[in-house]
N, CA, C and O atoms as a printed pandas DataFrame, in Angstrom:
     atom_number atom_name residue_name chain_id  residue_number  x_coord  y_coord  z_coord
0              1         N          MET        A               1  114.718  102.595   40.955
1              2        CA          MET        A               1  114.823  103.403   41.818
2              3         C          MET        A               1  114.311  103.862   42.478
3              4         O          MET        A               1  114.919  104.414   43.395
4              5         N          LEU        A               2  112.635  103.928   42.410
5              6        CA          LEU        A               2  111.615  104.213   43.605
6              7         C          LEU        A               2  112.042  103.444   44.755
7              8         O          LEU        A               2  111.991  103.818   45.927
8              9         N          LEU        A               3  112.538  102.149   44.242
9             10        CA          LEU        A               3  112.255  101.029   45.882
10            11         C          LEU        A               3  113.548  101.480   46.594
11            12         O          LEU        A               3  113.694  101.108   47.758
12            13         N          VAL        A               4  114.508  102.247   46.016
13            14        CA          VAL        A               4  115.736  102.543   46.621
14            15         C          VAL        A               4  115.700  103.726   47.183
15            16         O          VAL        A               4  116.682  103.913   47.901
16            17         N          ALA        A               5  115.127  104.401   47.152
17            18        CA          ALA        A               5  114.521  106.159   47.585
18            19         C          ALA        A               5  113.497  105.873   48.425
19            20         O          ALA        A               5  113.382  106.774   49.256
20            21         N          LEU        A               6  112.528  104.812   48.595
21            22        CA          LEU        A               6  111.554  104.112   49.925
22            23         C          LEU        A               6  112.641  103.602   50.776
23            24         O          LEU        A               6  112.900  104.021   51.904
24            25         N          GLY        A               7  113.243  102.686   50.162
25            26        CA          GLY        A               7  114.009  102.159   51.184
26            27         C          GLY        A               7  114.877  103.065   52.459
27            28         O          GLY        A               7  115.037  102.742   53.636
28            29         N          LEU        A               8  115.259  104.067   51.864
29            30        CA          LEU        A               8  116.550  105.180   52.329
30            31         C          LEU        A               8  115.496  105.867   53.208
31            32         O          LEU        A               8  115.577  105.836   54.436
32            33         N          THR        A               9  114.491  106.496   52.540
33            34        CA          THR        A               9  113.461  106.904   53.845
34            35         C          THR        A               9  112.524  106.600   54.375
35            36         O          THR        A               9  111.578  107.213   54.870
36            37         N          LEU        A              10  112.943  105.037   54.212
37            38        CA          LEU        A              10  111.671  104.214   55.827
38            39         C          LEU        A              10  113.145  104.350   56.800
39            40         O          LEU        A              10  113.085  104.546   58.014
40            41         N          ALA        A              11  114.389  104.215   56.081
41            42        CA          ALA        A              11  115.368  103.994   56.781
42            43         C          ALA        A              11  115.890  105.256   57.750
43            44         O          ALA        A              11  116.207  105.230   58.940
44            45         N          GLY        A              12  115.876  105.852   57.242
45            46        CA          GLY        A              12  116.002  107.206   57.460
46            47         C          GLY        A              12  115.523  107.683   58.706
47            48         O          GLY        A              12  116.199  108.206   59.592
48            49         N          ALA        A              13  113.699  107.351   58.706
49            50        CA          ALA        A              13  112.819  107.512   59.150
50            51         C          ALA        A              13  112.812  106.467   60.731
51            52         O          ALA        A              13  112.136  106.799   61.704
52            53         N          GLY        A              14  113.566  105.387   60.712
53            54        CA          GLY        A              14  113.720  104.620   61.833
54            55         C          GLY        A              14  114.804  105.146   62.446
55            56         O          GLY        A              14  114.685  105.128   63.672
56            57         N          CYS        A              15  116.040  105.709   61.963
57            58        CA          CYS        A              15  117.200  106.463   62.455
58            59         C          CYS        A              15  116.514  107.595   63.859
59            60         O          CYS        A              15  116.835  107.689   65.044
60            61         N          ALA        A              16  115.340  108.402   62.919
61            62        CA          ALA        A              16  115.273  109.058   63.635
62            63         C          ALA        A              16  114.550  109.208   64.558
63            64         O          ALA        A              16  114.869  110.165   65.263
64            65         N          THR        A              17  113.319  108.429   65.007
65            66        CA          THR        A              17  112.711  108.374   65.941
66            67         C          THR        A              17  113.766  107.666   67.299
67            68         O          THR        A              17  114.398  106.617   67.429
68            69         N          ALA        A              18  113.471  109.176   68.357
69            70        CA          ALA        A              18  114.363  108.423   69.074
70            71         C          ALA        A              18  113.551  107.622   70.294
71            72         O          ALA        A              18  112.444  107.950   70.721
72            73         N          THR        A              19  114.634  106.111   70.915
73            74        CA          THR        A              19  114.373  105.247   71.291
74            75         C          THR        A              19  114.595  105.946   73.357
75            76         O          THR        A              19  115.650  106.458   73.732
76            77         N          PRO        A              20  113.619  105.799   74.105
77            78        CA          PRO        A              20  113.455  106.204   75.397
78            79         C          PRO        A              20  115.021  105.405   75.681
79            80         O          PRO        A              20  115.167  104.327   75.105
80            81         N          ALA        A              21  116.185  105.922   76.559
81            82        CA          ALA        A              21  116.864  105.344   77.288
82            83         C          ALA        A              21  116.655  104.431   78.153
83            84         O          ALA        A              21  115.681  104.905   78.738
84            85         N          PRO        A              22  116.937  103.199   78.782
85            86        CA          PRO        A              22  116.622  102.756   79.827
86            87         C          PRO        A              22  116.637  103.504   80.699
87            88         O          PRO        A              22  117.468  104.389   80.903
88            89         N          THR        A              23  115.275  103.099   81.609
89            90        CA          THR        A              23  116.245  103.784   83.517
90            91         C          THR        A              23  115.896  102.592   84.197
91            92         O          THR        A              23  115.108  101.716   83.841
92            93         N          ALA        A              24  116.696  102.684   85.389
93            94        CA          ALA        A              24  116.431  101.994   86.421
94            95         C          ALA        A              24  115.366  102.292   87.072
95            96         O          ALA        A              24  114.896  103.420   87.220
96            97         N          PRO        A              25  114.846  101.019   87.587
97            98        CA          PRO        A              25  113.459  101.365   89.033
98            99         C          PRO        A              25  113.904  102.090   89.820
99           100         O          PRO        A              25  115.104  102.363   89.861
100          101         N          ALA        A              26  113.087  102.528   90.566
101          102        CA          ALA        A              26  112.958  103.933   91.605
102          103         C          ALA        A              26  114.034  103.125   92.471
103          104         O          ALA        A              26  115.112  103.640   92.768
104          105         N          HIS        A              27  113.652  101.726   92.890
105          106        CA          HIS        A              27  114.306  100.966   94.067
106          107         C          HIS        A              27  115.863  100.814   93.973
107          108         O          HIS        A              27  116.494  100.288   94.889
108          109         N          ASP        A              28  116.558  101.367   92.659
109          110        CA          ASP        A              28  117.830  100.903   91.799
110          111         C          ASP        A              28  118.581  102.451   92.185
111          112         O          ASP        A              28  119.717  102.611   92.632
112          113         N          THR        A              29  117.627  103.438   91.880
113          114        CA          THR        A              29  118.475  104.135   91.650
114          115         C          THR        A              29  119.044  104.522   93.341
115          116         O          THR        A              29  118.511  104.415   94.446
116          117         N          PRO        A              30  120.546  105.071   92.806
117          118        CA          PRO        A              30  121.396  105.215   93.678
118          119         C          PRO        A              30  120.846  106.969   94.505
119          120         O          PRO        A              30  120.365  107.866   93.812
120          121         N          ALA        A              31  121.048  107.097   95.912
121          122        CA          ALA        A              31  120.621  108.016   96.398
122          123         C          ALA        A              31  121.521  109.436   97.082
123          124         O          ALA        A              31  122.434  109.499   97.905
124          125         N          PRO        A              32  121.046  110.097   96.588
125          126        CA          PRO        A              32  122.434  111.416   96.741
126          127         C          PRO        A              32  123.323  111.384   97.801
127          128         O          PRO        A              32  122.920  111.340   98.963
128          129         N          ALA        A              33  124.318  111.400   97.552
129          130        CA          ALA        A              33  125.627  111.343   98.435
130          131         C          ALA        A              33  125.356  112.177   99.949
131          132         O          ALA        A              33  125.811  111.836  101.040
132          133         N          GLY        A              34  124.401  113.466   99.633
133          134        CA          GLY        A              34  123.860  114.215  101.115
134          135         C          GLY        A              34  122.766  113.475  101.607
135          136         O          GLY        A              34  122.511  114.047  102.667
136          137         N          GLU        A              35  121.992  112.576  101.480
137          138        CA          GLU        A              35  121.355  111.938  102.126
138          139         C          GLU        A              35  121.423  111.643  103.059
139          140         O          GLU        A              35  122.340  110.845  103.253
140          141         N          PRO        A              36  120.592  112.015  104.258
141          142        CA          PRO        A              36  121.340  111.216  105.637
142          143         C          PRO        A              36  121.020  109.735  105.504
143          144         O          PRO        A              36  120.131  109.129  104.906
144          145         N          ARG        A              37  121.910  109.405  106.165
145          146        CA          ARG        A              37  122.005  107.857  106.797
146          147         C          ARG        A              37  122.219  107.645  108.022
147          148         O          ARG        A              37  122.536  108.537  108.809
148          149         N          ALA        A              38  122.017  105.988  108.435
149          150        CA          ALA        A              38  122.485  105.506  109.568
150          151         C          ALA        A              38  122.420  104.178  109.411
151          152         O          ALA        A              38  121.866  103.598  108.478
152          153         N          GLU        A              39  123.129  103.562  110.556
153          154        CA          GLU        A              39  123.708  102.257  110.781
154          155         C          GLU        A              39  122.538  102.034  112.288
155          156         O          GLU        A              39  121.973  102.813  113.056
156          157         N          ILE        A              40  122.607  100.523  112.131
157          158        CA          ILE        A              40  122.312   99.678  112.869
158          159         C          ILE        A              40  123.395   98.542  112.899
159          160         O          ILE        A              40  123.833   98.176  111.808
160          161         N          GLU        A              41  123.742   98.109  113.734
161          162        CA          GLU        A              41  124.935   96.592  113.950
162          163         C          GLU        A              41  123.952   96.301  114.986
163          164         O          GLU        A              41  123.388   96.861  115.927
164          165         N          LEU        A              42  124.020   94.689  114.135
165          166        CA          LEU        A              42  123.566   93.889  115.202
166          167         C          LEU        A              42  123.618   92.613  114.966
167          168         O          LEU        A              42  123.774   92.231  113.806
168          169         N          ARG        A              43  123.495   91.684  116.040
169          170        CA          ARG        A              43  123.788   89.915  116.044
170          171         C          ARG        A              43  122.548   89.803  115.796
171          172         O          ARG        A              43  121.596   90.335  116.368
172          173         N          LEU        A              44  122.579   88.860  114.633
173          174        CA          LEU        A              44  121.120   87.864  113.940
174          175         C          LEU        A              44  121.630   86.704  114.533
175          176         O          LEU        A              44  122.827   86.587  114.794
176          177         N          SER        A              45  120.431   85.460  114.861
177          178        CA          SER        A              45  120.039   84.233  114.377
178          179         C          SER        A              45  119.013   83.977  113.268
179          180         O          SER        A              45  117.802   84.189  113.328
180          181         N          LEU        A              46  119.603   83.565  112.416
181          182        CA          LEU        A              46  118.229   83.177  111.020
182          183         C          LEU        A              46  117.905   81.918  111.238
183          184         O          LEU        A              46  118.725   81.074  111.600
184          185         N          ALA        A              47  116.296   81.621  110.970
185          186        CA          ALA        A              47  115.967   80.161  110.258
186          187         C          ALA        A              47  116.935   79.601  110.130
187          188         O          ALA        A              47  117.660   80.169  109.314
188          189         N          GLN        A              48  117.665   78.065  110.848
189          190        CA          GLN        A              48  118.550   77.564  109.871
190          191         C          GLN        A              48  118.235   77.026  108.496
191          192         O          GLN        A              48  117.587   75.985  108.607
192          193         N          ARG        A              49  118.474   77.381  107.161
193          194        CA          ARG        A              49  118.533   76.785  105.843
194          195         C          ARG        A              49  118.928   77.495  105.017
195          196         O          ARG        A              49  118.968   78.726  105.028
196          197         N          GLU        A              50  119.340   76.588  104.023
197          198        CA          GLU        A              50  120.525   76.889  102.939
198          199         C          GLU        A              50  120.590   78.386  102.374
199          200         O          GLU        A              50  119.635   78.809  101.722
200          201         N          ARG        A              51  121.199   78.825  102.506
201          202        CA          ARG        A              51  120.992   80.339  101.885
202          203         C          ARG        A              51  120.256   81.090  102.953
203          204         O          ARG        A              51  119.334   81.855  102.673
204          205         N          CYS        A              52  120.781   80.807  104.523
205          206        CA          CYS        A              52  119.779   81.841  104.798
206          207         C          CYS        A              52  119.874   83.445  104.816
207          208         O          CYS        A              52  118.936   84.222  104.994
208          209         N          GLU        A              53  121.675   83.867  104.516
209          210        CA          GLU        A              53  121.836   85.214  104.752
210          211         C          GLU        A              53  121.046   85.497  103.219
211          212         O          GLU        A              53  120.316   86.486  103.281
212          213         N          GLU        A              54  121.054   85.077  102.385
213          214        CA          GLU        A              54  120.582   85.814  100.739
214          215         C          GLU        A              54  119.340   85.676  100.867
215          216         O          GLU        A              54  118.918   86.609  100.184
216          217         N          THR        A              55  118.469   85.154  101.271
217          218        CA          THR        A              55  116.914   84.953  101.841
218          219         C          THR        A              55  116.352   86.518  102.829
219          220         O          THR        A              55  115.429   87.318  102.677
220          221         N          PHE        A              56  117.585   86.356  103.941
221          222        CA          PHE        A              56  117.277   87.700  104.905
222          223         C          PHE        A              56  117.468   88.844  103.564
223          224         O          PHE        A              56  116.423   89.164  102.998
224          225         N          ASP        A              57  118.698   89.419  103.087
225          226        CA          ASP        A              57  119.046   89.812  102.322
226          227         C          ASP        A              57  117.757   90.515  101.278
227          228         O          ASP        A              57  117.316   91.664  101.262
228          229         N          LEU        A              58  117.327   89.114  100.319
229          230        CA          LEU        A              58  116.429   89.960   99.611
230          231         C          LEU        A              58  115.353   90.445  100.135
231          232         O          LEU        A              58  114.779   91.445   99.705
232          233         N          GLU        A              59  114.961   89.709  101.201
233          234        CA          GLU        A              59  113.316   90.717  102.116
234          235         C          GLU        A              59  113.550   91.405  103.019
235          236         O          GLU        A              59  112.707   91.640  103.885
236          237         N          LEU        A              60  114.920   91.958  103.033
237          238        CA          LEU        A              60  115.191   93.171  103.460
238          239         C          LEU        A              60  115.215   94.174  102.928
239          240         O          LEU        A              60  114.759   95.237  103.350
240          241         N          TYR        A              61  115.761   93.968  101.907
241          242        CA          TYR        A              61  116.055   94.855  100.629
242          243         C          TYR        A              61  114.552   95.628  100.007
243          244         O          TYR        A              61  114.407   96.711   99.438
244          245         N          ARG        A              62  113.712   94.736  100.327
245          246        CA          ARG        A              62  112.685   95.415   99.770
246          247         C          ARG        A              62  111.503   96.674  100.152
247          248         O          ARG        A              62  110.539   97.285   99.691
248          249         N          GLU        A              63  112.618   96.502  101.669
249          250        CA          GLU        A              63  112.501   98.242  102.272
250          251         C          GLU        A              63  112.984   98.837  101.265
251          252         O          GLU        A              63  114.083   98.448  100.870
252          253         N          ARG        A              64  112.453   99.710  100.708
253          254        CA          ARG        A              64  113.164  100.911   99.974
254          255         C          ARG        A              64  114.208  101.825  100.875
255          256         O          ARG        A              64  115.188  102.406  100.406
256          257         N          GLY        A              65  113.884  101.835  101.985
257          258        CA          GLY        A              65  115.262  102.810  102.709
258          259         C          GLY        A              65  116.355  102.043  102.957
259          260         O          GLY        A              65  117.425  102.640  102.841
260          261         N          VAL        A              66  116.416  100.645  103.331
261          262        CA          VAL        A              66  117.557   99.801  103.567
262          263         C          VAL        A              66  119.039  100.103  101.870
263          264         O          VAL        A              66  118.992   99.808  100.676
264          265         N          GLU        A              67  119.797  100.599  102.499
265          266        CA          GLU        A              67  120.518  100.815  101.333
266          267         C          GLU        A              67  121.707   99.821  101.468
267          268         O          GLU        A              67  121.675   99.414  100.307
268          269         N          GLN        A              68  123.135   98.862  102.260
269          270        CA          GLN        A              68  123.484   98.445  101.820
270          271         C          GLN        A              68  123.454   97.387  103.600
271          272         O          GLN        A              68  123.750   97.902  104.679
272          273         N          ILE        A              69  123.149   96.334  103.470
273          274        CA          ILE        A              69  122.837   94.798  104.417
274          275         C          ILE        A              69  124.730   94.263  104.324
275          276         O          ILE        A              69  125.141   93.788  103.265
276          277         N          ALA        A              70  125.724   94.433  105.578
277          278        CA          ALA        A              70  127.227   93.945  105.245
278          279         C          ALA        A              70  127.522   92.658  106.856
279          280         O          ALA        A              70  127.859   92.909  108.013
280          281         N          TRP        A              71  127.235   91.494  106.244
281          282        CA          TRP        A              71  127.433   90.708  107.020
282          283         C          TRP        A              71  129.195   90.177  107.026
283          284         O          TRP        A              71  129.970   89.843  106.130
284          285         N          GLN        A              72  129.333   90.334  108.827
285          286        CA          GLN        A              72  131.100   89.790  109.146
286          287         C          GLN        A              72  130.860   88.183  108.558
287          288         O          GLN        A              72  129.866   87.649  108.067
288          289         N          GLU        A              73  132.117   87.722  108.817
289          290        CA          GLU        A              73  132.450   86.221  108.111
290          291         C          GLU        A              73  132.145   85.644  109.923
291          292         O          GLU        A              73  132.297   86.326  110.937
292          293         N          PRO        A              74  131.794   84.530  109.849
293          294        CA          PRO        A              74  132.316   83.807  108.699
294          295         C          PRO        A              74  130.302   83.292  108.193
295          296         O          PRO        A              74  129.284   83.155  108.870
296          297         N          HIS        A              75  130.638   83.155  106.578
297          298        CA          HIS        A              75  129.426   83.642  105.680
298          299         C          HIS        A              75  128.821   81.952  105.727
299          300         O          HIS        A              75  129.274   80.941  106.264
300          301         N          GLY        A              76  127.951   82.135  105.139
301          302        CA          GLY        A              76  127.278   80.691  105.602
302          303         C          GLY        A              76  126.585   80.251  106.858
303          304         O          GLY        A              76  125.815   79.333  107.140
304          305         N          VAL        A              77  126.994   80.985  107.338
305          306        CA          VAL        A              77  126.665   80.376  109.041
306          307         C          VAL        A              77  125.262   81.250  109.604
307          308         O          VAL        A              77  125.194   82.424  109.968
308          309         N          CYS        A              78  124.194   80.208  109.526
309          310        CA          CYS        A              78  122.556   81.226  109.938
310          311         C          CYS        A              78  122.606   81.622  111.590
311          312         O          CYS        A              78  121.580   82.130  112.042
312          313         N          GLN        A              79  123.649   81.431  112.429
313          314        CA          GLN        A              79  123.459   81.277  113.983
314          315         C          GLN        A              79  124.175   82.757  114.243
315          316         O          GLN        A              79  124.908   83.265  113.394
316          317         N          ASP        A              80  123.915   83.301  115.342
317          318        CA          ASP        A              80  124.991   84.304  115.842
318          319         C          ASP        A              80  125.830   85.430  114.735
319          320         O          ASP        A              80  126.878   85.982  115.072
320          321         N          ARG        A              81  125.283   85.612  113.613
321          322        CA          ARG        A              81  125.746   86.525  112.458
322          323         C          ARG        A              81  125.533   87.912  113.145
323          324         O          ARG        A              81  124.500   88.323  113.674
324          325         N          VAL        A              82  127.020   88.690  112.991
325          326        CA          VAL        A              82  127.226   90.492  112.960
326          327         C          VAL        A              82  126.853   91.256  111.796
327          328         O          VAL        A              82  127.755   91.769  111.134
328          329         N          VAL        A              83  125.425   91.431  111.393
329          330        CA          VAL        A              83  125.301   92.585  110.412
330          331         C          VAL        A              83  125.192   94.093  110.626
331          332         O          VAL        A              83  124.501   94.679  111.459
332          333         N          THR        A              84  125.963   94.570  109.765
333          334        CA          THR        A              84  125.096   95.875  109.604
334          335         C          THR        A              84  124.242   96.316  108.810
335          336         O          THR        A              84  124.230   95.775  107.705
336          337         N          VAL        A              85  123.286   97.376  109.055
337          338        CA          VAL        A              85  122.322   97.666  108.037
338          339         C          VAL        A              85  122.376   98.811  107.833
339          340         O          VAL        A              85  121.955   99.470  108.784
340          341         N          ARG        A              86  122.886   99.673  106.573
341          342        CA          ARG        A              86  122.974  101.239  106.910
342          343         C          ARG        A              86  121.572  101.372  105.782
343          344         O          ARG        A              86  121.158  100.673  104.857
344          345         N          TYR        A              87  121.212  102.426  106.309
345          346        CA          TYR        A              87  119.545  103.233  105.829
346          347         C          TYR        A              87  119.666  104.546  105.464
347          348         O          TYR        A              87  120.630  105.292  105.633
348          349         N          LEU        A              88  118.436  104.805  104.865
349          350        CA          LEU        A              88  118.452  106.357  104.194
350          351         C          LEU        A              88  117.143  106.268  105.306
351          352         O          LEU        A              88  116.181  105.534  105.531
352          353         N          THR        A              89  117.991  107.958  106.034
353          354        CA          THR        A              89  116.807  108.282  107.481
354          355         C          THR        A              89  115.237  108.859  106.844
355          356         O          THR        A              89  114.198  108.906  107.503
356          357         N          SER        A              90  115.401  109.276  105.371
357          358        CA          SER        A              90  114.582  109.978  105.311
358          359         C          SER        A              90  112.840  109.254  104.352
359          360         O          SER        A              90  111.652  109.526  104.173
360          361         N          ARG        A              91  113.974  108.161  104.004
361          362        CA          ARG        A              91  113.295  106.474  103.499
362          363         C          ARG        A              91  112.323  105.912  104.618
363          364         O          ARG        A              91  111.125  105.759  104.384
364          365         N          ILE        A              92  112.943  105.585  105.948
365          366        CA          ILE        A              92  112.593  104.820  106.953
366          367         C          ILE        A              92  112.889  105.036  107.811
367          368         O          ILE        A              92  113.871  105.776  107.869
368          369         N          GLU        A              93  112.501  104.738  108.613
369          370        CA          GLU        A              93  112.675  105.442  110.757
370          371         C          GLU        A              93  112.974  103.950  110.923
371          372         O          GLU        A              93  112.522  103.051  110.215
372          373         N          ARG        A              94  113.994  103.791  112.205
373          374        CA          ARG        A              94  114.792  102.796  113.064
374          375         C          ARG        A              94  113.499  101.844  113.114
375          376         O          ARG        A              94  113.302  100.825  112.451
376          377         N          GLY        A              95  112.682  102.434  114.059
377          378        CA          GLY        A              95  111.594  101.686  114.150
378          379         C          GLY        A              95  111.292  100.671  113.404
379          380         O          GLY        A              95  111.776   99.540  113.438
380          381         N          PRO        A              96  110.301  101.185  112.576
381          382        CA          PRO        A              96  110.063  100.082  111.237
382          383         C          PRO        A              96  110.805   99.360  110.684
383          384         O          PRO        A              96  110.416   98.293  110.210
384          385         N          LEU        A              97  112.214   99.824  110.602
385          386        CA          LEU        A              97  112.895   99.038  110.342
386          387         C          LEU        A              97  113.329   97.860  111.021
387          388         O          LEU        A              97  113.160   96.780  110.455
388          389         N          MET        A              98  113.922   97.909  112.274
389          390        CA          MET        A              98  113.926   97.180  113.222
390          391         C          MET        A              98  112.642   95.727  113.584
391          392         O          MET        A              98  112.793   94.529  113.823
392          393         N          ASP        A              99  111.432   96.625  113.459
393          394        CA          ASP        A              99  110.588   95.584  113.142
394          395         C          ASP        A              99  110.489   94.494  112.200
395          396         O          ASP        A              99  110.137   93.347  112.475
396          397         N          HIS        A             100  110.846   94.967  110.998
397          398        CA          HIS        A             100  110.942   94.286  109.737
398          399         C          HIS        A             100  112.063   92.880  110.066
399          400         O          HIS        A             100  111.967   91.711  109.693
400          401         N          ILE        A             101  112.882   93.411  110.724
401          402        CA          ILE        A             101  114.584   92.779  111.043
402          403         C          ILE        A             101  113.741   91.406  112.013
403          404         O          ILE        A             101  113.603   90.220  111.715
404          405         N          ARG        A             102  113.367   92.049  113.041
405          406        CA          ARG        A             102  112.413   90.856  113.723
406          407         C          ARG        A             102  111.529   89.997  113.246
407          408         O          ARG        A             102  111.269   89.048  113.985
408          409         N          ARG        A             103  110.904   90.066  112.054
409          410        CA          ARG        A             103  110.306   89.768  111.610
410          411         C          ARG        A             103  110.838   88.173  110.613
411          412         O          ARG        A             103  110.509   86.999  110.440
412          413         N          LEU        A             104  111.742   89.073  110.240
413          414        CA          LEU        A             104  112.577   87.943  109.268
414          415         C          LEU        A             104  113.707   86.987  110.258
415          416         O          LEU        A             104  114.066   85.872  109.880
416          417         N          ALA        A             105  114.183   87.589  111.532
417          418        CA          ALA        A             105  115.069   86.823  112.156
418          419         C          ALA        A             105  114.713   85.821  113.421
419          420         O          ALA        A             105  113.792   86.273  114.101
420          421         N          VAL        A             106  115.043   85.031  113.712
421          422        CA          VAL        A             106  115.046   84.502  115.145
422          423         C          VAL        A             106  115.078   85.311  116.241
423          424         O          VAL        A             106  114.109   85.467  116.985
424          425         N          LYS        A             107  116.316   85.920  116.404
425          426        CA          LYS        A             107  116.898   85.857  117.578
426          427         C          LYS        A             107  117.490   87.452  116.843
427          428         O          LYS        A             107  117.936   87.486  115.696
428          429         N          VAL        A             108  117.393   88.634  117.692
429          430        CA          VAL        A             108  118.063   90.381  117.264
430          431         C          VAL        A             108  118.785   90.201  118.274
431          432         O          VAL        A             108  118.725   89.140  118.895
432          433         N          GLU        A             109  119.470   91.036  118.575
433          434        CA          GLU        A             109  120.760   91.856  119.533
434          435         C          GLU        A             109  121.053   93.121  118.916
435          436         O          GLU        A             109  121.590   93.049  117.811
436          437         N          GLU        A             110  120.846   94.138  119.333
437          438        CA          GLU        A             110  120.920   94.946  119.104
438          439         C          GLU        A             110  122.677   95.662  119.669
439          440         O          GLU        A             110  122.887   96.123  120.791
440          441         N          LEU        A             111  123.584   95.578  118.687
441          442        CA          LEU        A             111  125.130   95.717  119.397
442          443         C          LEU        A             111  125.262   97.647  119.907
443          444         O          LEU        A             111  125.835   98.025  120.929
444          445         N          LYS        A             112  124.498   98.683  118.778
445          446        CA          LYS        A             112  125.616   99.696  118.896
446          447         C          LYS        A             112  124.158  100.945  118.251
447          448         O          LYS        A             112  124.397  102.142  118.089
């Protein structure tokens, strides 16, 4: 009987302990809808390699202010690609963002 009571006490203590809910890393937290955003539309040529789009995306998303990268078709092609980059103006300015893009691409042309 003592063992049963001890087991129930321990089981109850385990349930009473609050485990914090997992939280998303800061860079994965959605920005508020009212936060100012801007877009840059570009024609890019990337280094010719397998998965050039994915490599570009992963590197550019390291910028905490980059919210979305949207490629126009054809996918899987590295040259003369049109892409729209949406960013949060409170987290990154256009100049530093363009500098980062220029480091990642072979050729960059602003379309609008």
